[in-house]
N, C-alpha and C positions, 0 to 999 in steps of 0.2 A: 367085767362084777359088769348088770344088770341097770338101767335105770331109778329100775326098784332101787336097787340094793346101795349106789350110789347115794343117794339121795335118805338113803337109814341112814348112810355115815353119817354126810353133812348130820345130817339129825344128835347124831352121837358125841359129833369132835365137841358142838353147840352144848347138849348137857352137861360137858367135863366145865364151859368155863360162865357157861347162864350167859353169855353174851355174844354176841358175837352179827358182820357186816358179811350177808350174802352178795358176793360180784358174780350173776352168772345168765347165761345172753335166753333170749329168749328162749322160750321149748325150754327151759333144762328143771320144770315143777318148782318153778317157786314158791305160784300158793300152792302146791301141794305139796311143800317140803314142810310150808310153816299150819297147814290146815292138817300135816302126821303130828307136827310136830307138838300142836293144841288135843290133839285123842292125847297123847299117850299120855301128857300135867293132866287133862281131864281123869285118865286111868287112875294114879297113885292120889288125886286129890279134889274130887269131887268136885269143891266146892271155892272148886280155881275160877277166875275174870281173866275175860284180855280182851283189850283195847289190838283193835289191828286201827292201823287208821293211811293214809289210802289221799293220791292227789288231784283227782272227779269223781264224780259220780258211777262217771260210767265204772267207773272200778271198786265205784261201792257199789253197785250190783252186779256186779261179776262177784264178789266179794261173799259180797249176803246170798246169795244164790245158792254156789257152794257151802253156802258157813248153814246154811239150812241143810243143802242136800247132804252131811258127812251129819246129819245128828246134832253141832257144834250151838242151836240157837236161844239156848236157856244161860251161857255161860260168856256167847263168848257179845260182841261189841260189834261193826265198822263204826267209820265216822272217816268227813272229809277233815282235813290234819283240819282249818279254820271254822268247824265246830269242834274237834275233837280238844284245840286249847284250853276253849272257856270250859271245860268237865270240871265240873266240885266230888267226882266220882273216884276210889279210888280202885289197879287194874293192882295185879300178880306179875303180867304176863305183856310184854306190849309189841306187834309191831310193827313195826313202821312198810311200810310199801313203798315205798317211792322210785327213783334212781338205784337208789340206795338201799335193800331190800333188811331192813334191821329188828335180831328182838332182841329185847332184857326183861329179863324174870326179875323181877323186885320181891325178895325176903318181906 
């Protein structure tokens, strides 16, 4: 199985339960899995909004660079967790990129 196939398999499994935690080694493609999922969810619902929370400004900058390159800027906010907890805005999809990588869908 290729890396792309493994990443898609993670997404397919997540879609069955609509939430989950991905624990994977550095270089596995956790960020790419998150971006692939966001893109696929937006294809089904172009108005969906997503919040990605990260522990540091450095990781925020890395995520923002990827969000922009994937053309997802309109629907995705990336915030350091300390800022995100103060948000009043509601999101349909939450990705928490910390030690564990958690993705939750809100209906």
